[in-house]
N, C-alpha and C positions, 0 to 999 in steps of 0.2 A: 922226326926229332924236333922239328919246329913246332909241331902240334903239341907235343908233350911239354915243351918249354912254355908255350902259351897257357896250357892248362895249369902248369905249376905256378905261373905268375898270377893267374886268376885266383888260384886257391890262396895264395899269399895275401892278395888284396881282400878277399872275403874274410880271411882269418883276422886281418888287421881291423876291418870294419866291425867285426863281432867284438873284438877286444875293446875298441873305442866305445861301442854301444853299451857294453857291460861296465865300463869304467865311469860312466856319468849317470847322474840321476835324471833319467829321461823325463819323469813326471815333473821335476822341477823346471826343466827347460820349457816344457809346453805350458806350465801353469804359473810361471814366474810373474806374469802380469795379471793373474786372476785376482779379483777383489772378492773378499768374503765379509759377510756381516759377522757380528759377535754371537757365537753359539754358546760359549761358556767361557770361564775364566780359570786360569791356573792360579791356585791359591793354597797356602799351607793352613789357612784358617778354615774351620769347618762351617763355611757359609754357603748358602744357596739363595736363589731368588725365585719367587713364584710370580706369575703374571697372568692377567686376564684380558682377553681380547673382547671388546664390546662393539658389536655391529648390529645385532638384531635382538630386540626384546629386552625387558628389564624386570621380568616377574621375579627373578631370583637375586637381583643385585643387593637388596637390603639384607637378605638372609646371608649372603656371602660376607657382607660387611660386618654383620653381627657375629658370625663365626670367626672372622679374623680378629675382631675385638676380644672375643672370648679367649683366644690363644695368644693375645698380645702380639699379633703379627702385622707387619706393614708390607704392602704389596705394590705392584705396578699395574695400572689399568691402561691399556692401549685403546683409545676411543676414536671412532670415525666421526666426521663432522655431522652426518645426518643423525647419528645416535645422540651426540651431545646436544644438538638442537632440539631433538624430540624429548630428551629427558634431562633438562638443565638442572633440575632439583637433585638428581642423582649425581651429576658431575660435581655439584657443590658439596654434596654429602661425602663423596669419595675424598675430596680434598679436606673437608672438615675433620674427617677421621684420621688424617695424617698419611694418606696413601699418595703415591706418585702417579702422575698422569702423563702418558705418552701419546704419540700421534699414530693413528692407524689409517690415515688418508681421509679424503673427503667423501669419495664415492665407492670405495672398496674395489678399485680396478686392479687388473694385472699391470703392475707398473712397468714391466719390461716392454710393453707395447706403446709407451707414452714418450713424447718428446721431453727434453730437459725443461722446457717452459711449462709443460703440463704437469710434470712431476713437482716442480717448484710450487705451482699453483695449488696442487692437491695438499701439499704440506702447509702452505701459508694460510689458506682459508680455514683449514682445520684448527691450526694453532690460534688463529684470530678468534674463532668461536670459543675455544677453551679458555683463552686468556680473558675474554670478556666476562666469563663466569668466575674464573679463579684468580685472575690477576697475574697469572704466570704463563710465559711462553713454554712450548714443548721443545725438548731437545733430544728425545729418544723417539725413534721411528721403527715400527714393525710393519714390513710390507704385507699387504693382503695376500693370502694364499701362500705366504712364505716365498713369493716369486721375486727374484732379483737377478741382476747381471751387473757387469762393471759399470755400465751407464747409470743404472739406478743408484748404486752405492756412491759413485763419484758425485752425482747430482745432489743426493741427500747430504753428503759430507760438505759439499760447497755451501749448503744452506745451514750448516752448523749442527747437523744431526749425527748421532751415533745410530747405526742400523742394527737392530736387535732381532735375532732369531731365537731358537730354543734348542736345548740339548735333550730334554725329556718332554715327550708329547703325551699328554694324558689320554688323548683320543676321546675326551668327554663329549665331543660333538657326535660321535658315532653311537650306534645302537648296541652298546656294551654295558655290562652290569657295573654296579658300584664296586663289587669285589674286584673285577677286572681292572677298573681304573685305579683303585688303591694299589693293587699289585704292580701295575705298570709303573706307577710313579715312585713307589717306595722301595722296590726290589733292588734296583741298581743305581740309585741316585748317588752322586759323588760331590765332593766339595767343588764349588764353582759352577755347578749346573744351573741352568735357567729352565724352569718348568712352565709349560704352556697349559692354561685352562681357558675356558670361555665363560663369560658372565651369565649366560642364560642356558647353560647345559642342564639337561633334564635331571641328572642325579646329583647336582652340586650340593644340595642340602644334606645328602647322605654321605657323599665321599669326602667332602672337604674337612669335616671334623676328624675323620679317621686318618686322612693324609697328614693333617697338621700335627695330630698327636703322635703319629708314627715318626714323622721327621724330627720332632722335638725329642722324642724318646731316644732316637738315634744320636742325639747330641748336636743336631744342626741348628745353626742360627739362621733364621729366615729374614731376608732383607729385601727392600726394593731393588730393582735392577740397577738403578743409578748409584746405589751404594755398594754394588758388587763389582761393577766393571771398572777398568782403568781408563783414565782420560789422557795420560801421557806416560812415557817411559815403558812402552810395551811393544811387542811384535806379535803378529798373528801366525799361528802354525797352519798346516794344511787342512785342519779340521774346523777352523774358525774359532779356535781357542785363543784368548788373549794370554800372552806369556810375558810376565814382567821382566824387563831387562836388568 
């Protein structure tokens, strides 16, 4: 009889534990302190942003700028220090044509393996080089390889940066066709998306005009990242989307 009573009591405890587990948002408990960069923005306006990471090569930069001009589009270019130092004339031309310039680190490292001091240094020396050419400090940062953790985001924010990811990856750096890139970008794009391109991607001269025309035909207004994101009065959801309060 005692054994049955103990079994019955154990079953009650198990049932209670299951009820508690099902009654709370477990993912929220474990992720409540997780920091996220900005992947996209919740907006009722039909606006999106396109961005270009520049770390290696500049053979196609002028062609990209000419295509952006042709479609009257302003974009955001995330530059590394070594790229900006090697191609200062392109940095100046990007700004001259009205595009936004963001920070992509000095040496393109995995920032999650760096100390706070080193992260701050990567940001500062890159911003200094860009400011010397353009007269403007950088305030947007895209982590190399998209690698981040709480430490990276907190350190960047302490330096006055918004950390920017992307919600649509063109995969233009991979060995895929122009048609595949256009399809990836234009098929499921939504208002508030941030699209990732690279300035020296092999097929950029072919895919970019097609992408820009398709997006505009769908009624999207294409703006720089800094004109899409919120700077106050927002909260982040679990996907990294900024939601206005």
